[in-house]
C-alpha positions in Angstrom: -20.4 -34.8 -16.9 -17.3 -34.8 -14.9 -17.0 -32.6 -11.8 -13.8 -31.1 -9.9 -14.1 -29.7 -6.4 -11.2 -27.7 -4.9 -12.0 -27.0 -1.2 -9.6 -24.6 0.3 -9.5 -23.3 3.9 -11.0 -19.9 2.7 -12.5 -20.6 -0.7 -14.3 -23.4 -2.6 -14.5 -24.0 -6.3 -16.7 -26.4 -8.1 -16.1 -26.9 -11.8 -17.9 -28.9 -14.5 -16.4 -30.3 -17.5 -17.5 -32.5 -20.6 -13.9 -33.2 -22.0 -11.7 -33.2 -18.9 -9.7 -30.3 -20.6 -11.9 -27.3 -20.4 -14.1 -25.8 -17.7 -17.7 -25.6 -18.6 -19.1 -23.9 -15.7 -17.4 -23.0 -12.4 -19.2 -22.1 -9.1 -17.0 -20.2 -6.3 -17.9 -19.3 -2.7 -16.4 -18.9 0.6 -15.7 -22.2 2.5 -18.4 -22.5 5.3 -16.6 -23.2 8.7 -19.3 -25.8 9.6 -18.7 -29.1 7.9 -22.4 -30.1 7.7 -23.2 -26.8 6.0 -20.4 -26.9 3.7 -21.3 -30.5 2.8 -24.8 -29.4 1.9 -23.5 -26.5 -0.2 -21.1 -28.7 -2.2 -23.8 -31.1 -2.9 -26.1 -28.4 -3.9 -23.4 -26.9 -6.2 -22.6 -30.4 -7.9 -26.4 -30.7 -8.3 -26.6 -27.5 -10.1 -23.7 -27.8 -12.4 -24.8 -31.4 -13.5 -28.6 -30.3 -13.9 -29.4 -32.9 -11.3 -27.7 -35.7 -13.2 -25.2 -38.4 -11.7 -21.8 -37.0 -12.6 -19.6 -39.8 -14.3 -16.6 -38.9 -11.9 -15.8 -36.4 -9.2 -12.5 -35.4 -7.9 -12.5 -33.6 -4.6 -9.6 -31.5 -3.5 -9.5 -31.0 0.5 -6.8 -28.7 2.5 -5.0 -31.4 4.2 -3.7 -35.2 4.5 -6.1 -37.9 3.1 -6.3 -41.6 3.7 -7.9 -43.3 0.8 -7.4 -46.8 2.4 -9.5 -46.0 5.5 -11.7 -43.2 3.7 -10.8 -40.8 6.4 -9.1 -37.4 6.6 -5.8 -37.2 8.3 -4.6 -33.9 9.7 -6.4 -31.0 8.1 -4.7 -27.8 9.7 -6.8 -25.1 8.1 -10.1 -26.9 8.6 -9.8 -28.8 11.8 -13.2 -29.8 12.3 -12.9 -32.7 9.7 -9.3 -33.9 10.9 -9.6 -37.8 11.5 -13.3 -37.6 10.2 -14.5 -39.7 7.3 -14.9 -38.2 4.0 -18.7 -38.2 4.3 -18.4 -35.8 7.1 -18.1 -33.0 4.3 -18.7 -34.9 0.9 -22.0 -36.4 0.1 -21.8 -40.4 0.1 -23.6 -40.5 -3.4 -20.9 -38.6 -5.0 -18.0 -40.8 -3.5 -19.1 -43.9 -5.6 -16.9 -42.6 -8.5 -14.6 -40.4 -6.9 -11.0 -39.6 -6.1 -10.1 -37.6 -2.9 -6.7 -35.8 -2.9 -4.9 -32.9 -0.9 -5.9 -29.4 -2.8 -2.4 -28.2 -3.1 -1.6 -31.5 -4.9 -4.3 -30.9 -7.5 -3.1 -27.2 -7.9 0.4 -28.8 -8.6 -0.9 -31.1 -11.2 -3.1 -28.5 -12.9 -0.2 -26.0 -13.3 2.4 -28.8 -14.4 0.4 -30.2 -17.2 -1.7 -27.3 -18.5 -0.2 -24.2 -16.9 3.1 -22.6 -16.3 4.9 -26.0 -15.9 3.7 -27.3 -19.2 7.2 -27.5 -20.8 9.2 -28.7 -17.7 9.7 -32.3 -16.7 10.0 -31.8 -12.8 7.5 -29.3 -11.6 7.6 -27.7 -8.0 4.3 -26.0 -7.2 3.9 -24.0 -4.0 0.6 -22.4 -3.0 0.5 -19.2 -0.7 -2.8 -18.7 0.7 -4.7 -19.5 3.9 -1.7 -21.9 4.6 1.3 -22.8 2.5 1.3 -26.0 0.5 2.5 -27.6 -2.7 3.7 -30.7 -4.5 6.2 -32.0 -6.8 4.9 -33.3 -10.2 7.2 -35.4 -12.6 6.3 -36.4 -16.1 7.4 -39.5 -18.0 8.1 -40.3 -21.4 4.6 -41.9 -22.0 2.7 -38.6 -21.3 1.7 -39.6 -17.9 2.8 -38.2 -14.5 3.5 -38.9 -10.9 3.3 -36.7 -7.9 4.9 -36.3 -4.4 2.9 -34.3 -1.8 4.9 -34.1 1.5 3.6 -30.8 2.8 6.4 -28.3 2.1 4.8 -25.8 4.0 5.9 -27.7 7.0 9.5 -27.5 6.2 11.6 -25.5 9.0 13.1 -22.4 7.7 13.8 -20.6 11.0 14.9 -22.7 13.7 13.1 -21.8 17.0 10.9 -19.4 15.0 7.2 -18.4 15.4 4.3 -20.6 15.9 2.2 -21.5 12.8 -1.2 -20.9 14.0 -2.8 -23.7 12.0 -0.3 -26.6 12.2 1.2 -25.7 15.5 4.8 -26.3 13.9 7.4 -23.7 14.9 9.6 -21.9 12.3 8.0 -23.8 9.4 7.6 -22.2 5.9 3.8 -21.5 6.8 4.6 -19.8 9.8 6.2 -17.1 7.7 4.7 -17.2 4.2 1.0 -18.1 4.2 -1.5 -15.1 4.0 -2.5 -15.6 7.6 1.0 -15.2 8.7 1.7 -12.3 6.4 -1.1 -10.4 8.3 0.3 -11.4 11.6 3.9 -10.4 11.0 3.3 -7.0 8.9 0.0 -6.1 10.6 -2.0 -5.9 7.2 -3.6 -7.9 4.7 -1.5 -8.9 1.6 -4.1 -7.4 -0.9 -3.7 -4.1 0.9 0.0 -3.9 0.8 2.1 -2.0 -1.8 5.3 -1.5 0.3 8.0 -2.9 -1.6 10.1 -3.2 1.7 7.5 -5.3 3.1 7.2 -7.6 0.2 11.2 -7.9 0.1 11.0 -9.2 3.7 8.3 -11.5 3.0 10.3 -13.0 0.0 13.4 -13.6 2.1 11.2 -16.2 3.9 10.0 -17.6 0.6 13.6 -17.8 -0.6 14.6 -19.7 2.5 11.9 -22.3 1.8 12.7 -22.5 -2.0 16.4 -23.3 -1.3 15.3 -26.1 1.0 12.6 -27.7 -1.0 14.9 -27.6 -4.3 17.3 -29.7 -2.3 14.7 -32.4 -1.7 12.7 -32.2 -4.9 15.5 -31.1 -7.6 12.7 -29.6 -9.6 13.4 -27.7 -13.0 11.0 -24.8 -12.1 8.9 -23.3 -9.2 5.5 -22.2 -9.8 3.9 -19.7 -7.2 0.1 -20.3 -6.8 -2.6 -19.4 -4.4 -4.0 -16.0 -3.6 -0.7 -14.5 -2.8 0.2 -15.1 -6.4 -2.3 -12.2 -7.3 0.2 -10.1 -5.8 3.4 -11.5 -7.7 4.4 -8.3 -9.3 4.9 -6.7 -6.1 7.6 -9.4 -4.9 8.7 -11.2 -8.0 11.9 -9.3 -8.3 12.9 -10.4 -4.8 12.6 -14.1 -5.4 15.7 -16.1 -5.7 16.4 -19.9 -6.2 18.4 -22.3 -8.1 15.8 -22.7 -10.9 13.4 -20.3 -12.5 10.5 -19.1 -10.4 7.2 -18.2 -12.1 3.8 -17.3 -11.3 0.7 -19.8 -11.8 -1.1 -19.4 -14.9 -4.4 -20.9 -13.7 -4.1 -19.0 -10.5 -7.2 -19.7 -8.3 -8.5 -22.2 -10.6 -5.4 -24.5 -10.4 -7.0 -27.0 -8.3 -10.1 -27.5 -10.4 -8.2 -28.0 -13.4 -5.8 -30.3 -11.6 -8.9 -32.4 -10.6 -9.9 -32.8 -14.2 -6.4 -33.8 -15.4 -6.0 -36.3 -12.4 -9.5 -37.7 -13.2 -8.3 -38.2 -16.9 -5.3 -40.1 -16.0 -7.2 -42.2 -13.5 -10.0 -43.2 -16.1 -7.4 -43.9 -18.8 -5.5 -46.2 -16.7 -8.3 -48.3 -15.8 
């Protein structure tokens, strides 16, 4: 049994798979703000989905930077209590024996690029708008494999001297204007409660500034919009403008766990 864990700043998903292609079972819950409690909940979820058996491999996605050489988290803006701490601060050591830890938005990008909306494109730019703003570029090669670049696109500056992003403390960055948390601060309402097209048009203006800058860096063939904000895609799609097509994620909230399975398959195949 293979396990994929996608721990976001707000929600966590744990999925099991027998073939590294389809999801057998998925457990979803709100991310607990206490790392010790979150660690217990994740361990309990894995134990439940594997019926107490040892998983063959576990792919962990976390909302921040990871340093696999030291086994420590780097900056984790939307879950700051584990910044600079070892992986074991939130992930049980017994599950790290056969595991790979990666940024959660990167896993979402891999999932969408390989089995989602980016399936027929070579260079796929994925952006996730949720608690924070993140993403990654996935590039495919002729042999059927893929590589990826995760360079924190949410921290690209789109408004010089602009507002402060509450999580990362950067000013004028994409996250400061396009995340779900920033949407609520800017427009005084939650995204899921907003049906005003004028508000969504204004939000899309900020997204478009980011798309333009990020495309200049990535030269991608398509942009895929994921994360919880993608659930409102029909309200803002008409306002999106970029040098390449912009489409909605097909796997939506499950992009990260799918990406974990896809990445696991490539890791195990290359061994």
